[in-house]
C-alpha positions in Angstrom: -51.2 24.1 26.1 -49.9 23.9 22.5 -46.3 23.3 23.7 -47.1 20.0 25.5 -47.7 17.8 22.4 -44.4 19.1 20.9 -42.6 18.3 24.2 -44.2 14.9 24.2 -42.8 14.1 20.8 -39.3 15.0 21.9 -39.7 13.0 25.0 -40.8 10.0 23.0 -37.8 10.3 20.7 -35.4 10.7 23.6 -36.9 7.6 25.3 -36.7 5.6 22.0 -33.0 6.6 21.5 -32.2 5.7 25.1 -34.0 2.3 24.8 -32.1 1.6 21.6 -28.7 2.4 23.3 -29.6 0.2 26.3 -30.7 -2.7 24.0 -27.5 -2.3 22.0 -25.3 -2.4 25.1 -27.2 -5.4 26.5 -26.9 -7.3 23.2 -23.1 -6.8 22.9 -22.5 -7.6 26.6 -24.7 -10.7 26.9 -26.0 -11.9 23.5 -23.4 -11.2 20.8 -21.9 -14.6 19.8 -18.5 -12.9 19.7 -18.9 -11.1 23.0 -15.8 -12.9 24.4 -13.4 -11.6 21.8 -11.1 -9.1 23.6 -10.4 -5.6 22.6 -10.9 -1.9 23.7 -14.0 -1.5 25.8 -15.8 1.1 23.6 -15.0 -0.9 20.4 -17.6 -3.4 21.7 -20.4 -0.8 21.1 -19.3 1.7 18.5 -17.1 2.3 15.4 -15.9 5.5 17.1 -12.9 3.8 18.8 -11.5 2.7 15.4 -12.4 6.1 13.9 -10.5 8.0 16.5 -7.4 5.7 16.3 -7.3 6.2 12.5 -7.6 10.0 13.0 -4.5 9.9 15.3 -2.6 8.4 12.3 -1.2 5.5 14.3 -3.7 2.7 13.6 -0.9 0.3 12.4 1.0 0.6 15.7 -2.1 0.4 17.8 -3.1 -2.8 16.0 0.3 -4.3 16.9 -0.2 -3.2 20.5 -3.6 -4.8 20.8 -2.5 -8.1 19.5 0.5 -8.1 22.0 -2.0 -7.4 24.8 -5.0 -9.6 23.8 -3.7 -12.3 21.5 -4.4 -13.5 18.0 -8.0 -12.1 17.7 -8.9 -8.5 18.6 -12.1 -6.6 18.3 -11.8 -3.2 16.5 -15.5 -2.4 16.2 -18.8 -4.1 16.9 -18.6 -6.1 13.7 -14.9 -5.8 12.8 -12.1 -8.1 14.0 -8.3 -8.3 13.4 -6.5 -11.6 13.3 -2.7 -12.0 13.2 -2.0 -15.7 12.5 -0.8 -17.4 9.4 -3.7 -19.9 9.5 -6.2 -17.0 9.3 -4.3 -15.6 6.3 -4.7 -19.0 4.5 -8.4 -19.1 5.4 -9.4 -15.5 4.7 -7.3 -14.9 1.5 -7.4 -18.4 0.0 -7.0 -18.4 -3.8 -10.1 -20.5 -4.0 -13.1 -19.9 -1.7 -11.5 -16.9 -0.1 -13.7 -14.4 1.6 -15.1 -11.5 -0.5 -14.0 -7.9 0.1 -16.2 -6.2 2.7 -18.3 -3.1 2.1 -15.4 -1.1 3.7 -13.8 -0.9 0.3 -16.8 0.8 -1.4 -15.4 4.2 -0.4 -12.3 3.8 -2.6 -14.0 5.5 -5.6 -17.2 6.7 -7.2 -20.2 4.8 -5.9 -21.3 3.9 -9.4 -17.9 3.3 -11.0 -15.9 0.3 -9.7 -12.2 -0.1 -10.0 -9.8 -3.0 -9.3 -9.4 -2.0 -5.7 -13.1 -1.5 -4.7 -14.9 -4.0 -6.9 -16.3 -6.6 -4.6 -17.8 -9.1 -7.0 -15.1 -11.8 -7.5 -16.2 -12.7 -11.0 -16.1 -9.0 -12.1 -12.7 -8.6 -10.4 -11.3 -11.7 -12.1 -12.5 -10.5 -15.5 -10.9 -7.1 -15.1 -7.7 -8.4 -13.7 -7.3 -11.1 -16.5 -7.5 -8.3 -19.1 -4.5 -6.6 -17.6 -2.5 -9.3 -15.9 0.0 -9.8 -18.8 1.0 -6.2 -18.6 2.0 -6.5 -15.0 3.8 -9.9 -15.1 7.4 -10.1 -14.0 8.4 -11.1 -17.5 6.9 -7.9 -18.9 8.1 -5.7 -16.0 11.8 -6.4 -16.7 11.3 -4.9 -20.2 10.9 -1.5 -18.5 14.4 -1.5 -17.0 15.6 1.1 -19.6 12.8 3.5 -18.5 13.8 3.0 -14.8 17.4 3.5 -15.7 16.6 6.9 -17.2 14.9 8.2 -14.1 17.6 6.6 -11.9 20.2 8.8 -13.7 18.2 11.9 -12.9 17.8 10.8 -9.2 21.6 10.2 -8.9 22.3 13.6 -10.4 19.9 15.2 -8.0 21.4 13.4 -5.0 24.8 14.7 -6.0 23.4 18.2 -6.1 22.0 17.7 -2.6 25.3 16.2 -1.4 27.4 19.1 -2.8 25.1 21.6 -1.1 24.9 19.5 2.1 21.1 20.1 1.8 18.7 18.6 4.3 16.3 16.3 2.4 12.9 15.0 3.2 13.7 11.6 1.8 10.3 10.1 1.4 9.1 13.2 -0.6 12.0 12.9 -3.0 11.4 9.2 -3.4 7.8 9.8 -4.1 8.8 12.2 -6.9 11.1 9.6 -8.2 8.4 6.9 -8.2 6.0 9.2 -10.0 8.5 10.0 -12.7 9.3 6.3 -13.1 5.6 5.3 -13.4 5.0 8.1 -15.9 7.9 6.9 -18.0 6.7 3.3 -17.9 3.1 4.2 -18.5 3.2 7.0 -21.1 6.9 7.3 -22.0 7.0 10.8 -20.5 8.7 12.3 -17.5 6.5 14.3 -15.1 9.7 16.2 -14.1 9.0 16.0 -10.4 12.6 15.2 -9.3 14.1 18.0 -11.3 11.5 20.5 -10.3 11.5 19.2 -6.7 7.7 19.6 -6.6 4.5 18.0 -7.6 4.2 19.2 -11.2 0.7 17.9 -11.7 -0.8 18.7 -8.4 -1.4 15.0 -7.7 0.1 14.3 -4.3 -2.3 16.2 -2.1 -5.2 14.9 -4.1 -4.1 11.3 -3.8 -3.6 11.8 0.0 -7.1 13.1 0.2 -8.4 10.1 -1.8 -6.6 7.7 0.5 -7.8 9.4 3.7 -11.4 9.6 2.8 -12.1 5.7 2.8 -10.3 5.4 6.1 -13.1 7.3 7.8 -16.1 6.7 5.5 -15.3 3.0 5.0 -16.5 2.4 8.6 -19.8 3.9 7.6 -19.9 2.7 4.0 -23.7 3.1 3.8 -23.2 6.8 3.9 -20.8 6.9 0.9 -23.3 7.3 -1.9 -25.2 10.0 0.1 -22.0 12.0 0.9 -20.9 11.7 -2.7 -24.2 13.1 -3.9 -24.2 15.8 -1.3 -20.7 16.9 -2.3 -21.7 17.0 -5.9 -24.7 19.1 -5.1 -22.7 21.7 -3.2 -19.8 21.6 -5.6 -17.4 20.3 -2.9 -13.9 19.3 -4.1 -13.9 15.6 -5.0 -10.5 13.9 -5.0 -11.7 10.9 -7.0 -13.2 13.1 -9.8 -10.0 15.2 -9.8 -7.8 12.2 -10.2 -10.0 10.7 -12.9 -9.7 14.0 -14.9 -5.9 14.0 -14.6 -5.7 10.4 -15.7 -8.1 11.0 -18.7 -6.1 14.1 -19.7 -2.9 12.1 -19.7 -4.5 9.4 -21.8 -5.8 11.9 -24.4 -2.3 13.6 -24.6 -0.7 10.2 -25.2 -3.3 9.2 -27.8 -2.3 12.1 -30.1 1.2 10.6 -30.6 0.1 6.9 -30.5 0.0 6.6 -34.3 3.6 7.5 -34.6 4.6 5.1 -31.9 2.9 2.2 -33.6 5.8 2.0 -35.9 8.2 1.2 -33.0 10.2 -1.8 -34.0 10.8 -3.1 -30.4 7.5 -4.1 -28.9 9.1 -5.0 -25.6 9.9 -1.3 -25.0 6.4 0.0 -25.7 4.8 1.9 -22.8 1.7 0.6 -21.0 -0.5 2.9 -23.0 0.9 1.7 -26.3 0.3 -1.9 -25.4 -3.2 -1.0 -24.1 -4.1 0.8 -27.3 -2.9 -2.1 -29.4 -5.1 -4.5 -27.3 -8.0 -2.1 -27.6 -7.7 -2.1 -31.4 -8.0 -5.9 -31.5 -10.9 -5.8 -29.1 -9.0 -7.6 -26.2 -9.6 -4.7 -23.8 -12.2 -2.0 -23.5 -12.0 1.7 -22.5 -12.6 0.8 -18.8 -9.5 -1.4 -18.8 -7.3 1.4 -20.2 -8.6 3.7 -17.4 -8.1 1.0 -14.8 -4.5 0.4 -15.7 -3.5 4.0 -16.1 -5.4 5.0 -13.0 -3.7 2.3 -10.9 -0.3 3.2 -12.2 -0.5 7.0 -11.7 -2.6 7.0 -8.6 -1.3 4.0 -6.7 1.9 3.3 -8.5 4.1 5.5 -6.4 3.1 5.1 -2.8 4.0 1.5 -2.3 7.3 2.0 -3.9 8.3 5.2 -2.2 7.1 4.0 1.2 9.2 0.8 0.9 12.3 2.5 -0.4 12.1 5.2 2.3 11.7 2.6 5.1 14.5 0.5 3.6 17.0 3.3 3.5 16.1 4.5 7.0 16.6 1.1 8.6 19.6 0.3 6.6 21.5 3.5 7.5 20.5 3.1 11.1 21.9 -0.5 11.2 25.7 -0.2 10.6 26.3 -3.9 10.4 23.6 -4.3 7.7 25.0 -1.4 5.7 28.5 -2.8 5.9 27.4 -6.3 4.8 25.4 -5.0 1.9 28.2 -2.8 0.7 30.6 -5.7 0.9 28.3 -7.8 -1.2 27.9 -5.1 -3.8 31.6 -4.1 -3.9 32.7 -7.8 -4.2 30.2 -8.5 -6.9 31.2 -5.4 -8.8 34.9 -6.3 -8.5 34.1 -9.8 -9.8 32.1 -8.4 -12.8 28.9 -9.9 -11.5 26.9 -6.7 -11.4 26.7 -3.9 -14.0 26.4 -0.1 -13.6 23.5 0.4 -13.3 22.7 -2.9 -11.8 20.1 -5.0 -13.6 17.1 -6.6 -12.0 18.4 -10.1 -12.8 21.8 -9.3 -11.2 20.1 -7.9 -8.1 18.0 -11.0 -7.7 21.2 -13.0 -7.3 22.5 -11.0 -4.3 21.4 -12.9 -1.2 21.9 -10.1 1.3 20.2 -7.5 -0.8 17.1 -9.8 -1.1 17.2 -10.5 2.6 17.3 -6.7 3.3 14.3 -6.1 1.1 12.3 -8.9 2.6 13.1 -7.6 6.1 12.0 -4.1 5.1 8.7 -5.5 3.8 8.3 -7.3 7.1 9.2 -4.3 9.3 7.3 -1.7 7.3 4.6 -3.0 5.0 3.2 -0.1 3.0 -0.5 -0.6 3.9 -1.4 0.0 7.6 -5.1 -1.2 7.7 -6.6 -4.6 8.0 -7.4 -6.1 4.6 -11.1 -6.4 5.5 -13.2 -9.3 4.2 -16.7 -10.4 4.8 -17.4 -13.9 6.3 -19.4 -15.9 3.8 -22.9 -17.4 4.4 -21.4 -20.6 5.8 -19.7 -18.7 8.7 -16.1 -19.5 9.6 -14.2 -21.1 12.4 -10.9 -19.3 13.2 -8.7 -19.2 16.3 -11.3 -20.9 18.5 -14.2 -18.5 17.5 -17.2 -19.0 15.2 -17.6 -15.9 13.1 -21.2 -15.5 11.8 -21.9 -14.6 8.2 -21.3 -11.0 7.3 -18.7 -10.4 10.1 -15.9 -8.2 8.9 -12.5 -9.9 9.5 -9.1 -9.2 8.2 -5.3 -9.4 8.8 -3.2 -6.3 9.3 0.2 -6.9 7.8 1.8 -4.9 10.7 0.3 -7.2 13.3 1.1 -10.3 11.4 4.7 -9.4 10.8 5.2 -8.5 14.4 3.8 -11.8 15.7 6.7 -13.3 17.7 5.4 -16.8 16.9 6.2 -16.2 13.2 9.3 -13.9 13.6 11.4 -14.0 16.8 12.4 -10.6 18.1 9.9 -9.0 15.7 10.7 -5.4 16.6 14.4 -5.8 15.6 15.5 -5.0 12.1 17.4 -8.1 11.2 17.9 -9.0 7.5 20.0 -12.1 8.6 16.8 -13.8 9.7 16.1 -14.4 6.0 19.4 -16.2 5.5 19.3 -18.6 8.4 20.3 -22.1 7.5 17.4 -24.5 7.0 14.7 -21.7 6.9 14.7 -20.7 3.3 13.6 -17.2 2.4 10.9 -18.6 0.1 9.2 -20.4 2.9 9.5 -17.3 5.2 8.2 -15.0 2.4 4.9 -17.0 2.5 4.4 -15.4 5.9 4.5 -11.8 4.5 1.3 -9.9 3.6 3.1 -6.7 2.3 1.4 -6.9 -1.1 -1.9 -8.3 0.0 -3.1 -11.9 -0.3 -5.0 -14.3 -2.5 -6.6 -13.1 -5.7 -6.3 -9.5 -4.5 -2.5 -9.5 -4.3 -1.2 -6.1 -5.6 -1.2 -6.4 -9.4 1.7 -3.9 -9.7 4.1 -5.5 -7.2 6.5 -6.6 -9.9 7.0 -3.1 -11.1 7.5 -1.9 -7.6 10.1 -4.6 -6.9 11.9 -3.8 -10.1 12.4 -0.2 -9.1 13.4 -1.0 -5.5 15.9 -3.7 -6.6 17.6 -1.2 -8.9 17.6 2.1 -7.0 18.5 0.9 -3.5 21.9 -0.6 -4.6 22.6 2.6 -6.6 22.1 4.8 -3.6 24.0 2.5 -1.2 27.0 2.3 -3.6 27.3 6.1 -4.0 25.9 8.0 -1.0 25.8 8.3 2.7 22.6 9.3 4.6 23.5 11.3 7.6 20.9 11.6 10.4 21.4 14.4 13.0 18.9 12.6 15.2 20.2 9.2 16.2 16.7 7.9 17.1 16.3 4.5 15.4 12.5 4.6 15.5 10.8 5.6 12.3 8.1 8.2 12.5 5.2 7.7 10.1 1.8 9.0 9.2 -0.6 6.1 8.9 -3.7 6.3 6.7 -4.1 3.7 4.0 -0.4 3.8 3.4 2.1 4.2 6.3 4.3 7.0 5.0 7.7 7.4 6.7 8.6 10.9 7.8 12.3 11.8 8.2 15.0 14.2 7.0 18.6 13.5 6.4 21.7 15.1 4.8 23.3 13.4 1.8 27.0 13.0 1.3 29.1 11.3 -1.4 30.3 7.9 -0.3 34.1 8.1 0.3 35.0 4.5 0.9 34.2 2.8 -2.4 36.4 -0.1 -3.4 
């Protein structure tokens, strides 16, 4: 007799849950104003379809497939939609009145400590970015060429060691070590020594990978983020964000001990980021948070975009003989005419049409970020591609799906640098169709430093080395999380046909 009330409670809960599921299915099938948007069947009712796709590490490729199958607008989850048209880019990421970042970004950091990536309030973001913008401008970035040259020499020496030993190299890993050493040199005027040691000397890479993976899952359930963070703290679970913060703060403290001596440096243009930041802090132009923001972005996010892009560029270049031949002819001819130095300067690289076309095509074929750049539709709602999106709907453009849109780029799956040199279709106009560094006010603040490194190191490798692939497969395997990291091995050889 005492069991019956208990069973009745469970029966009531089960009935309530079933009623909720039925009502949810009914709503999304017949009442949802966006019910006609195509997409995977289960994505209509649950976030689990997107979650499972992310877990399989191929979300970028799946997004491209969905747009090929269904058209310009695709449902990813009950309230999340991917759009792959240039008009949607202009609407969603407009410099003025663009859509605010969605709650999906909340998981990119501590719930109570915002950073430049996950801060959603536009005024707050504008204030933070304005404090740091001058340090990341192109005119400032070119002053760091000497620091880049130092690390490039180490990379070249290491490549020669690999070539002499005919050693199989995991190229993206080596390039990530390179990018970390460069960003350390630029930020703190020190070398992490990752290239020489051939390992992660600070224990950063695995932690950064964890920090990038976490938001891919929890971002879909952002309301759980504060609870999970608190739960992890309570049980003492490893926290990648806290670990990275400690590493960054430790590096700042180390640098601060020698800052007084560096203040006497006569050439301000060669000062590191931290020297410039400490100078600005002394005059009250930036606060402690701005220093952490800048160093955190450099150390935590400053390597992935660069190493991913360089890795993809070298893979496609050495799998496309005509492109490799044309780039080498351009470099060899320019060198013979005295138009480029050794090492090549950024200004010289910018004047090489085929090199620039190659880099643009790499950014098109393999943008570093593989997710939609999710934004929240404002209170007025929005009309895009024939649909009315209600306020609060999460919409975004995935650079992979945009760049593989045949309406924008014919033969989008073919690596073809020449498309950027076609007569009458200037590269500047075409570059406006790229979303490799984000869009609107949230365009990657460190893109100029990344481009500086890529423009200098790619010619250096191409002029001196061959990349030999035992597997002739021209498709590039990648692991897609926040970043789409190429995975391949090759054998390095000294180039034997230099002019």
